[in-house]
C-alpha positions in Angstrom: -0.1 0.0 -0.2 1.5 3.4 -0.8 1.5 6.2 1.6 1.5 9.6 1.6 3.7 12.0 3.8 1.3 12.4 6.8 3.0 15.9 7.3 1.5 17.4 4.3 -2.4 16.9 6.3 -0.5 19.3 8.7 -0.8 22.0 5.8 -3.8 24.3 6.0 -6.0 24.3 3.3 -4.8 26.4 0.6 -1.4 28.1 0.0 -1.8 32.4 0.6 -1.6 33.2 -2.9 -3.7 30.5 -4.4 -6.3 31.4 -2.2 -6.4 34.9 -3.3 -5.8 34.1 -6.7 -9.4 31.6 -6.0 -11.2 34.5 -4.9 -10.0 36.9 -7.2 -11.3 34.2 -10.2 -14.6 33.6 -8.3 -15.3 37.8 -8.3 -14.0 38.2 -11.8 -16.5 35.2 -13.0 -19.4 36.8 -11.1 -18.6 40.3 -12.4 -16.9 39.6 -15.8 -17.4 43.4 -16.7 -15.2 44.5 -13.7 -11.8 45.6 -14.2 -9.4 44.0 -11.5 -6.1 45.8 -10.5 -3.7 43.4 -8.9 -1.6 45.0 -6.1 -1.4 41.5 -4.1 1.1 39.0 -5.5 4.8 40.5 -6.0 4.8 40.2 -9.8 6.5 42.5 -12.0 4.8 44.5 -14.9 7.5 46.3 -17.1 9.5 44.3 -19.3 13.3 43.1 -19.1 15.9 45.7 -19.5 17.0 46.1 -22.7 20.7 44.9 -22.3 19.1 41.9 -20.6 16.8 41.1 -23.9 19.8 41.9 -26.1 21.9 39.5 -24.4 19.3 36.7 -24.6 19.1 37.0 -28.4 22.7 36.8 -28.5 22.7 33.7 -26.5 19.6 32.3 -28.2 21.6 32.8 -31.5 24.6 30.8 -30.1 22.2 28.1 -29.4 21.2 27.8 -33.1 25.2 27.1 -34.3 26.8 23.9 -33.7 30.0 25.7 -33.4 28.3 27.8 -29.9 25.9 25.2 -28.8 25.9 24.7 -24.9 24.5 21.2 -23.5 24.2 21.0 -19.9 25.4 23.4 -18.0 27.6 23.5 -14.4 25.0 22.9 -11.6 26.2 25.7 -9.8 25.8 28.2 -12.8 28.3 29.3 -15.1 31.4 30.8 -13.8 30.6 33.9 -16.3 27.7 35.0 -14.2 29.2 34.1 -10.8 31.7 36.6 -11.3 29.8 39.0 -11.9 27.4 38.8 -9.0 30.6 38.0 -6.4 32.2 41.5 -7.9 29.8 43.7 -8.2 26.9 42.6 -5.3 29.7 41.5 -2.7 33.1 42.8 -3.1 32.5 46.4 -4.0 30.6 46.4 -1.0 33.0 44.9 0.9 31.7 41.9 1.4 34.4 38.5 1.3 32.2 36.4 -0.9 33.8 34.7 -3.8 32.5 33.6 -7.3 33.2 29.8 -5.8 30.2 30.6 -2.7 27.8 31.5 -5.6 24.9 28.7 -6.9 22.5 30.0 -9.6 19.0 28.5 -9.3 15.5 29.3 -10.9 14.5 31.4 -8.2 15.0 32.5 -4.3 11.4 31.0 -3.7 13.2 27.6 -5.1 15.9 28.0 -2.8 14.7 28.9 0.3 12.2 25.9 0.2 14.9 23.6 -0.7 17.8 24.6 1.7 16.0 23.1 4.7 16.8 19.4 3.5 20.5 19.4 4.2 19.5 20.4 7.8 18.3 17.5 10.4 14.4 17.0 10.8 14.8 17.3 15.1 16.6 20.7 14.8 14.5 23.4 16.3 13.3 26.8 14.1 12.5 30.2 14.6 10.9 31.9 11.9 9.1 35.6 11.8 5.7 36.3 12.2 4.6 37.4 10.1 6.5 35.5 7.6 6.5 34.5 3.6 4.9 31.3 3.7 7.7 29.3 2.2 9.5 29.1 5.0 6.8 28.0 7.3 5.1 25.5 4.9 8.6 23.4 4.0 9.6 22.7 7.2 6.2 21.2 7.8 6.3 19.5 4.7 9.8 18.1 6.4 8.0 16.8 9.4 9.9 19.6 12.0 6.3 20.8 13.4 3.8 19.4 15.5 0.1 19.6 14.3 -1.6 23.3 13.8 -3.6 25.2 16.2 -4.7 28.6 17.1 -2.7 29.8 14.1 0.4 28.2 14.6 2.2 25.0 14.7 4.0 23.4 17.9 7.5 22.8 17.7 8.3 26.3 16.4 9.5 29.5 18.0 7.9 32.5 16.3 9.4 35.9 16.3 6.8 38.0 16.5 7.0 41.5 14.7 4.6 44.0 15.7 4.0 47.8 15.8 5.5 47.7 18.7 9.1 46.6 18.0 9.0 48.4 14.7 8.8 44.8 13.0 12.1 44.1 13.7 11.8 40.8 16.2 13.4 40.2 19.5 16.3 37.3 19.8 14.5 34.0 20.9 14.6 33.2 24.2 15.0 29.5 24.0 18.0 27.8 21.8 17.1 27.7 18.3 19.2 26.0 15.5 18.0 27.4 12.2 16.7 30.8 12.0 15.1 32.9 9.2 15.3 36.6 8.4 14.3 38.6 5.5 15.1 42.2 4.9 13.7 44.2 3.1 10.9 42.4 4.7 8.3 40.5 2.7 5.6 41.3 3.8 6.2 44.2 6.1 8.8 46.0 4.2 10.9 46.8 7.5 14.7 46.8 7.1 17.0 46.0 9.4 20.2 48.4 10.7 23.6 47.2 11.0 23.6 47.2 14.6 20.6 45.2 14.4 21.9 42.7 12.1 24.9 42.4 13.7 23.1 41.2 17.6 21.5 38.0 15.1 24.8 37.3 13.4 26.8 37.2 17.3 24.0 35.3 18.7 24.2 32.7 16.0 27.8 32.4 16.4 27.3 32.4 20.3 24.5 29.2 19.5 26.0 27.6 16.8 22.8 28.6 14.8 22.1 29.7 11.4 20.6 32.5 9.6 19.1 31.7 6.2 18.7 35.1 5.1 16.4 35.9 2.4 17.8 39.5 0.6 15.5 39.2 -2.5 14.5 43.0 -2.0 18.0 44.5 -1.2 17.8 46.1 -4.6 15.1 48.7 -3.2 17.4 50.0 -0.3 17.6 53.7 -0.7 19.2 54.7 2.8 22.9 53.9 2.1 23.6 53.2 6.2 21.6 49.9 5.7 23.1 46.7 5.0 22.3 44.8 1.8 24.1 41.9 2.8 24.1 39.7 5.4 27.9 39.4 4.8 28.8 43.1 5.2 28.3 42.0 8.8 31.5 40.7 10.8 31.4 36.7 11.5 28.7 36.2 9.0 30.2 34.1 6.5 30.8 31.3 9.4 26.8 31.3 10.3 24.5 32.4 7.3 23.3 31.8 4.1 21.9 34.2 1.7 18.9 34.3 -0.9 19.0 36.7 -3.7 16.6 37.1 -7.2 16.6 38.8 -10.1 12.9 38.8 -10.3 12.3 41.8 -8.5 15.2 43.9 -9.2 15.4 43.0 -12.9 11.8 41.6 -14.1 13.0 38.2 -13.9 9.7 37.1 -12.6 8.7 35.2 -15.7 12.1 34.7 -17.2 13.2 32.8 -13.5 17.1 33.4 -12.6 18.0 33.9 -8.5 21.6 33.0 -6.7 21.8 31.5 -3.3 25.4 32.1 -1.4 26.9 29.8 0.7 30.3 30.7 2.0 33.1 28.0 2.0 33.6 28.8 5.9 29.7 28.2 6.8 29.5 25.3 9.3 26.7 23.0 10.3 27.5 20.0 12.8 26.9 16.2 13.2 25.2 14.3 16.4 28.4 13.6 17.1 29.2 17.4 17.4 31.9 17.1 14.0 32.1 20.1 12.0 30.7 20.2 8.3 30.8 22.2 5.3 27.6 23.4 4.4 29.1 25.0 1.1 29.5 21.4 0.6 26.4 19.8 1.5 24.5 22.3 -1.0 26.9 21.7 -3.6 25.9 18.1 -3.3 22.1 18.8 -3.1 22.1 20.7 -6.2 24.3 19.1 -8.5 22.0 15.5 -7.8 18.3 17.5 -7.8 19.1 20.4 -10.2 20.1 20.7 -13.7 21.2 24.2 -13.8 19.5 27.4 -15.2 19.4 27.7 -19.5 22.4 29.2 -20.7 20.4 32.0 -22.5 18.7 33.4 -19.1 22.0 33.5 -17.6 23.8 35.3 -20.3 20.4 37.7 -20.0 21.3 37.7 -16.0 25.1 38.6 -16.5 24.2 41.9 -18.8 22.2 43.4 -15.8 25.9 43.9 -14.4 27.1 45.6 -17.6 27.0 49.5 -17.3 23.6 50.0 -19.6 22.3 47.1 -17.6 22.8 48.5 -13.8 21.1 52.0 -15.2 18.2 50.2 -16.8 17.8 47.6 -13.5 17.8 50.7 -11.6 15.2 52.7 -13.5 13.0 49.6 -13.0 13.7 49.8 -9.2 13.2 54.0 -9.0 9.4 53.0 -11.5 8.5 50.8 -8.6 9.6 52.5 -5.5 7.4 55.7 -7.2 4.8 53.4 -7.2 5.2 52.5 -3.8 5.6 56.3 -2.2 2.2 56.9 -4.0 0.7 54.1 -2.1 1.7 54.6 1.1 0.7 58.5 0.7 -2.7 58.0 -0.3 -3.5 55.1 2.2 -1.8 57.4 5.0 -3.7 60.3 3.9 -6.7 58.2 4.6 -5.6 57.7 7.9 -4.4 54.4 7.7 -0.8 53.6 9.8 1.5 52.4 7.1 5.3 50.8 7.1 7.5 50.0 4.1 7.3 51.7 0.8 10.5 53.5 0.9 13.0 50.9 1.2 11.2 48.1 0.1 8.3 47.7 -2.6 5.6 46.4 -0.2 3.2 48.5 1.5 2.2 47.0 5.4 -1.3 48.9 6.4 -3.1 48.9 9.4 -6.5 47.9 8.1 -9.0 48.5 11.3 -10.4 45.3 10.7 -9.8 41.7 9.9 -7.6 41.1 7.0 -9.7 39.0 5.1 -12.6 41.3 5.6 -10.2 44.2 3.8 -9.4 41.9 1.4 -13.5 41.3 0.7 -13.9 45.0 0.6 -11.1 46.4 -1.7 -11.9 43.5 -3.8 -15.7 44.1 -4.3 -15.8 47.7 -3.9 -12.5 49.2 -5.2 -11.6 45.9 -7.9 -8.1 45.9 -6.1 -6.4 43.0 -5.2 -4.7 43.5 -1.8 -2.5 40.4 0.1 -4.3 39.6 3.7 -2.1 39.8 6.5 -3.2 36.8 8.3 -1.8 35.4 5.9 1.7 35.7 6.8 0.7 34.4 10.1 -0.9 35.2 13.5 0.9 38.6 13.7 -0.5 39.7 10.3 -4.2 39.7 11.5 -5.3 43.6 11.1 -3.5 44.4 8.3 -3.0 44.2 4.4 0.0 44.2 2.0 -0.2 46.3 -1.2 2.3 46.2 -3.7 3.9 48.4 -5.9 4.5 46.2 -8.7 2.2 47.2 -11.5 2.0 50.1 -14.0 1.9 53.6 -12.3 -1.2 54.5 -14.4 -2.9 51.1 -12.7 -1.9 52.3 -9.3 -3.1 55.4 -9.5 -6.3 54.3 -10.7 -6.3 51.5 -7.7 -5.8 54.2 -5.4 -8.5 56.4 -6.8 -11.2 53.4 -6.2 -9.6 53.3 -3.1 -10.1 56.1 -1.6 -13.9 56.5 -2.9 -14.3 52.7 -1.6 -13.1 53.7 2.0 -14.2 57.5 2.2 
């Protein structure tokens, strides 16, 4: 008799964004003439940078010529991209990261979900609340949690991110082994200072813990005093892994390219306390289960680091940040308390009502899709998240509708 993985039965009925899509589709079917504006899921709308498109075309042409055709690529990614990433994203900012420590992938979502495979199932996890659901759900699937009740899973240390702590959680009071952090934060838009991040690194070093640091939105940081990488922090190489993506920074949501940084000095331990290289474990996992990102996509990603590519990618970031500023300004003018939207594409809004009720109100009265904060965890109840990822004309229209609906 074939049996299922019983841990999947612990999962809640629907992945957050699937439920949003279901409700939106149902409303659209009932209101076919209503134009819906989506400010919920973080999907971009602007075209890829011209430099990326040109590189894409050149690479596709290479695939049409036997002399330049490429078959299977290296699982870790082509050296031409990894060298650019290491130099531009790390070494230029004083972070000691080399190309060897870069792993190119098809998405930060995949990597943040898959990385937990290389760690023991009986480790203690610390996860922020509210949180990007992938962190939590993949650990539920792996069997690291107990049952779900009162909005939380047994066996997880929840790092509460609230208005009172400005959405920067305090250090856990108990021992934990694996810590998830995300800054600029999804969903709250909060950012973390160097001194605050240093405190987390020091905690991990003291407790032989490991930090999984999601920096997918680092390109939106405008404040030069804020760290863009955890590897700008002393001691982080031994206790941190960092995830980044080209999805939001250069419009690669449909093209799929990201990377994970695993320093060679990053360490985990066997049951007997023997130190092992996390870099080597992740390389072994990827070389077994992953067949690399396609050559044309990696060439397109490489073009982001050209002079033209940097300018064009920067223009995309500025475009979405302008949208974010507009959303926050309009919501605050309506009397709603907001976070994010300054160094982040997300605006976290205290909704004055139940999260899903606010979702339904905006959908039905304004034809605007948001993300209910309750879907990110217990501490998200009462909030909604609005995304700046849409065309400015749509954002302006959405805010006009929201003003009418909430007035």
